[in-house]
C-alpha positions as CSV (number, residue, x, y, z in Angstrom):
1,M,48.2,5.8,59.5
2,A,49.3,5.3,56.0
3,S,46.9,7.7,54.3
4,K,46.5,11.4,54.8
5,K,43.3,13.3,54.4
6,V,43.7,16.1,51.9
7,T,41.4,19.0,52.7
8,N,42.8,21.8,50.5
9,F,42.5,21.2,46.8
10,T,41.2,23.1,43.7
11,K,38.4,21.7,41.6
12,Y,38.5,22.4,37.9
13,T,34.9,21.6,37.4
14,L,31.6,23.4,38.0
15,Q,29.9,22.8,41.2
16,P,26.2,23.3,42.0
17,K,25.4,26.5,44.0
18,G,22.6,27.7,46.2
19,F,19.9,25.3,47.3
20,Y,21.0,22.5,45.0
21,G,24.6,22.9,46.3
22,F,23.3,22.4,49.8
23,L,21.3,19.2,48.7
24,N,24.4,17.9,46.9
25,R,26.6,18.4,50.1
26,V,23.9,16.7,52.3
27,F,23.0,13.7,50.1
28,A,26.2,13.1,48.2
29,L,28.3,10.0,49.2
30,D,31.5,12.0,48.6
31,P,30.9,15.7,48.7
32,N,34.4,16.4,47.5
33,R,33.9,14.4,44.3
34,S,33.7,16.6,41.2
35,S,30.6,17.0,39.0
36,G,32.5,16.2,35.8
37,I,31.4,19.4,34.1
38,P,34.6,21.3,33.0
39,M,34.9,25.0,33.6
40,N,34.6,26.8,30.3
41,P,37.3,29.5,30.8
42,T,39.9,26.9,31.8
43,Y,39.1,24.0,29.5
44,R,37.5,25.0,26.2
45,N,38.7,23.3,23.1
46,P,38.9,25.0,20.6
47,P,39.0,28.3,22.5
48,P,36.7,31.0,21.2
49,G,38.1,32.9,18.2
50,A,40.7,30.2,17.4
51,N,39.0,29.2,14.1
52,D,38.7,31.7,11.3
53,P,35.1,31.7,10.2
54,M,36.0,32.5,6.6
55,A,38.3,29.4,6.5
56,Y,35.4,27.0,6.9
57,D,34.7,24.9,3.8
58,D,31.4,23.2,3.2
59,P,31.8,19.5,2.7
60,V,30.4,19.3,-0.8
61,T,30.4,16.1,-2.9
62,V,30.3,17.2,-6.5
63,P,28.3,16.4,-8.7
64,A,25.8,14.8,-6.2
65,A,25.3,18.1,-4.4
66,D,24.3,19.9,-7.6
67,I,20.5,20.0,-7.3
68,A,20.0,21.3,-10.8
69,E,21.7,18.4,-12.4
70,N,20.8,15.7,-9.8
71,P,17.0,15.8,-9.2
72,Y,15.4,13.6,-6.6
73,W,13.6,11.4,-9.1
74,K,16.9,10.4,-10.7
75,R,18.7,9.5,-7.4
76,D,15.7,7.8,-5.8
77,V,16.4,4.1,-6.1
78,R,13.7,2.9,-3.7
79,R,11.0,3.6,-6.2
80,R,11.2,2.6,-9.8
81,Y,9.3,5.3,-11.6
82,P,7.6,4.2,-14.9
83,Q,9.5,5.1,-18.0
84,L,7.0,6.9,-20.1
85,S,6.7,6.3,-23.8
86,T,4.3,7.9,-26.2
87,V,3.1,6.9,-29.6
88,T,1.6,9.7,-31.7
89,Q,-0.9,9.2,-34.5
90,A,1.9,9.8,-37.0
91,D,3.9,7.0,-35.4
92,A,0.9,4.7,-35.4
93,V,0.2,5.3,-39.1
94,A,3.9,4.7,-40.0
95,L,3.9,1.4,-38.0
96,L,0.6,0.3,-39.7
97,E,1.8,1.1,-43.2
98,V,5.5,0.2,-43.2
99,G,5.9,-1.9,-40.1
100,S,8.6,-1.8,-37.4
101,A,12.2,-2.8,-37.4
102,A,11.3,-6.0,-35.6
103,N,8.3,-6.8,-37.8
104,P,8.6,-5.0,-41.2
105,K,5.7,-5.3,-43.6
106,Q,8.0,-4.8,-46.6
107,E,11.6,-4.5,-47.1
108,L,12.9,-1.0,-47.1
109,I,16.0,-0.7,-49.1
110,G,18.0,2.4,-50.0
111,E,16.4,5.6,-51.2
112,A,13.0,4.1,-52.0
113,G,12.7,2.9,-48.4
114,S,13.5,6.3,-46.9
115,K,11.0,8.0,-49.3
116,Q,8.3,5.5,-48.2
117,L,9.0,6.2,-44.5
118,V,8.8,10.0,-45.1
119,A,5.5,9.5,-47.0
120,A,4.1,7.3,-44.2
121,Q,5.0,10.0,-41.6
122,E,3.4,12.7,-43.7
123,A,0.3,10.7,-44.0
124,G,0.3,10.1,-40.3
125,S,0.5,13.8,-39.5
126,Q,-3.1,14.1,-40.8
127,G,-4.3,11.5,-38.4
128,L,-5.4,7.8,-38.1
129,S,-8.9,8.4,-39.4
130,V,-7.6,9.9,-42.7
131,A,-5.2,6.9,-43.1
132,F,-8.0,4.4,-42.5
133,E,-10.2,6.2,-45.1
134,K,-7.5,6.0,-47.7
135,N,-6.6,2.4,-47.0
136,T,-9.4,0.3,-45.5
137,G,-7.2,-2.8,-45.1
138,L,-4.5,-1.0,-43.2
139,A,-5.2,-2.6,-39.8
140,K,-6.2,-6.1,-40.9
141,D,-2.8,-7.5,-39.8
142,V,-3.1,-5.9,-36.4
143,L,-6.7,-6.8,-35.6
144,G,-7.4,-10.0,-33.7
145,P,-10.0,-12.7,-34.5
146,G,-13.4,-11.3,-35.5
147,G,-12.0,-7.8,-36.3
148,M,-11.5,-7.0,-32.6
149,P,-8.5,-5.1,-31.4
150,P,-5.8,-7.3,-30.0
151,L,-5.8,-8.3,-26.4
152,P,-2.7,-8.7,-24.3
153,S,-0.9,-12.0,-24.9
154,G,-2.6,-15.1,-23.6
155,L,-6.0,-13.5,-22.7
156,Y,-8.0,-15.3,-25.3
157,E,-7.9,-19.0,-26.3
158,G,-10.7,-19.5,-28.8
159,G,-10.7,-18.5,-32.4
160,D,-13.5,-16.0,-32.0
161,G,-11.6,-13.8,-29.6
162,V,-13.7,-14.7,-26.5
163,R,-11.8,-16.1,-23.5
164,R,-13.3,-19.2,-22.1
165,Y,-13.9,-19.3,-18.3
166,N,-13.5,-22.8,-17.1
167,L,-14.2,-23.5,-13.4
168,E,-12.2,-26.4,-12.1
169,P,-14.2,-29.1,-10.4
170,E,-12.4,-28.8,-7.1
171,Q,-13.2,-25.1,-7.0
172,S,-17.0,-25.5,-7.4
173,Y,-19.8,-26.9,-5.3
174,G,-20.7,-29.5,-7.8
175,G,-24.1,-30.2,-9.5
176,R,-26.2,-29.8,-6.3
């Protein structure tokens, strides 16, 4: 015979004990095969006490890990939060009296222009109603047809400010 049967060998793995050890010996195809679970005292890597607990460094990515300077709403890219903007009554009065940089009502040049802006903001601090009482034609350039407030662009077609509702013939039931 070319092969010898080895009967005395040492296993370096844990073996079941008790009732489950008996079942393993009875039903196993090869009862000498190891379980694959290493014995802790023999094979433990790293061994207990090998690493200094004070030498451990937290993997920190600065400045992303700084919660105070990196709040969730700034780093959340899945949602686009609305960028809020406010217009106070002082800003509205200044826009109505002087205009904006894109659409100025009059040309503001030099010191006279800066004085006019300061005067408009001071008048605006009192409120819109005071500004409308002082200057009744203040909002005539802003108002739409018929003295109505402006609608979003393209919402009215007629000159009277009323949007026409036209039903297409293929969308209706006809005259019947």
